[in-house]
C-alpha positions, 0 to 999 in steps of 0.5 A: 318491396320484395319486387324492388329487391329482386330488380336491384339484385339482378342489376348488381349481378349484371354489373359484376358480370360486365366488369369480370368480362372486361378484365377477362378480355384484357388478360387474353389480348396482347398489349401493344407494348409487348410485340414478338421479339425476333432473334436479332443478328447480335444473338447469332452465335457462330458454330465455329470459324474457318478459312474458306479456302482451306475449309477442312480445319475448324477453329473455336475462336476468330483470328488470322488463318494459318493457311492464307493471308486473311481472317477466319470466317464465322459459320452460323447454324443457318448457313453451316455447310462443308465450307467454301465461298459463295459467289453470285452468278453476276460476279461469276460472269464478271470474273469469267468463271468456266467449269469442266466436269470430272470424267473418266476417259480411256487413256493410252500410256503411249508417248513420242520420243526421238531416237538415233539410229545405231548399229545393233551390236548383237549382229557384229561379226569379227573376221579373224585368221588362225594362222601366221601369214601375209595379206596378199590382196584386199578385196575391201579396201575401206571402212563402211563398205557394204558387203554381202554374205560370202563375198571375198574380203582378202587373200591370205598366204599361210606358208605354215600350212604347206608342211602338213599338206605335203605330208598328207599327200606323201602318205596317200602316195605311199598307200598307208592305212586309211586310219592314218590318213583320216588322222592326218586330216584331223590334224590339218583340221585342228590347225584351222586349215579349211576343208575346202583347201585340203580337198583342193590339195588332194585333187591337184596333188599340190599343197595349197598355202593361199586361201580367201577370207569370205564375209560370214554375214552381210552388212558394212565393214565397220572396222578394217584392221589390215592392209595389203602386204602386212603380216598377220598372226593367229587371233588377229581381227582383220575385219569387223562387219556390222549387220544392217538387217536390224538396227537400234534406235536409242532414245533419251526417255524422261524418268516420268515416262521411263516407268511406263516402259516394258520390254516388248512394247511395239514401236512405230518409227518414221524418219525425221527427214521423211515422215512417209518412210515408216518402220516397225520395232520393239523395245529390247533394252532399258539401260540401268543408268539415269543421266544426272544432267537431263534426268533421262534413261536410254532405251534401245528399240530394235527397228526392222531395217531389211530395206536397208534405208536406215544408217547409223546417225539418222534421227527417227521419231518413235511412237511407243504404244502403251496399254489403254486404261480408264482413268479419272481425269480433269483439265490441267488448268483446273489444278492449282499447284502450290509446290507442296500440294495440289488444289482444285476448286469444286462448284458445289451448286450454282453459287457455292465453291469449295477447294479440295486437295487432290492427289495427281497421277500421270501428266497427260498433256492437256489433262492430268490424272486424279487419284484422290480428292475428286469424284466422277461428275464433280464440276471443277473450276478451269478459269477464274480460280485466283479470282474466286480466291480473291473474292473470298479474301475480300468478303472475309475482310469486309465481314471483319470490318463490318461486324463488331466483336462480341464482348467475349471475342478479342477486338481487332488490332487497330493500326499503330499511330506514330508521331513526329516533329518536322517542317512542311517542305511542299503541299500537293493535292493529296500529300505533304512533303515533310522533313521530320526527325527520327521515329524511334518506334519505326527505327527511322532516322531524320529524313524527308518523305511524302505523307498522304492525306485523305482529301485535298481539303484536309489540313488546308491551313497547313502551308509550306515552311510550317513547323508541325507536330503530326501523327500518321499511320501505315495504310497498306504501302502508304503512310497517311496523316491522322493529325497535323498541328502547327507549332510555328509559321513560315521561316 
């Protein structure tokens, strides 16, 4: 009896243990009806919205970009970056995107200019007479004749000099004191009688009234103020001689280049007509006046002309030397100028691009100096910038079309639909020509115009002559039919 009771107890305990293990196993194993739930795309919350082409400003809600004609693009936590747009390598190849590296280069501030040869007016010499008299003979009879230093120019007869010279000769014959003779000579010198003429009078014993005017410097006679036989008076300019040892090359320099001019800059000049003829010179003067028409300044370069090959009016090609400095430069084609700012598109990695506003310096022809916005080593786009911009706009539009707005976000504005009554004039494969009445919403009067349809089989039962009530909307530059209802048959 006791043995049977023990067996029954053991069986009951095993049964309880099996039942407990079964329920324990069920509580620890996952059920098929409760799989792990991944984070859905709808639960992704944007960190902010931005314009891919102006990535700096960030917005806390969607809408239209204040900078570009495109919708703002959301940026999520798993793709947040400094902004920009991603373009696949295949699309880059199709767009023909080319890039260049921002680098420092040794840039010279030298530039070329064209100058006109003029007389150096600092070398001009005026030949005057200080006594009243007459021109007996001219040795130089025409302007622009070339003369050398000491060459005779004219013979002047001065009768006023006869009296003082005769007085000196009389005192010497009378044997007066030497002090009186010296005082008389000083008086003759004060009357501008040349010392050589006084010595000639003393040697010959006869007063001299004729003397020869000589060229005080070499050059050309730029001005001839007398003719043979004319009377002259003290202070009258008889000749003006322009020196030719040095000449001026006067160049019109644009304002942008004039700021780099410094007095003393060396210049290499060559004849416009013969590049083998070269000369050296130096910047002497920058005239303080800007031409209102050409926005240029005049610069005077002093050019060595000891060879005498340069004459006024010739054209010289000037190569103005400047200092060499290391500057940060980019190709000029990499910069997009909008009128108010300059932008360069920078490649951040293989497929990401970012626009940056830059501050430009000197224009160096094929290159341009960058003062701010870029660093050495940055890779900038030199070809295809506008296509990348279009790619960004396209992605923004497609993203806005494919993504449904959340309940907390404002819905995209749908195109307005307008309605009118009219008569079908003609039917084409992709359009109807309809004469319709006024459309007050668009401020249209009654008129006949073409309305497009989305396919050749749409509204196939509508025939020319039908009276219709139709609805339409604007799609880009066209007006597309939304619905057409016949209100009457052909008339």
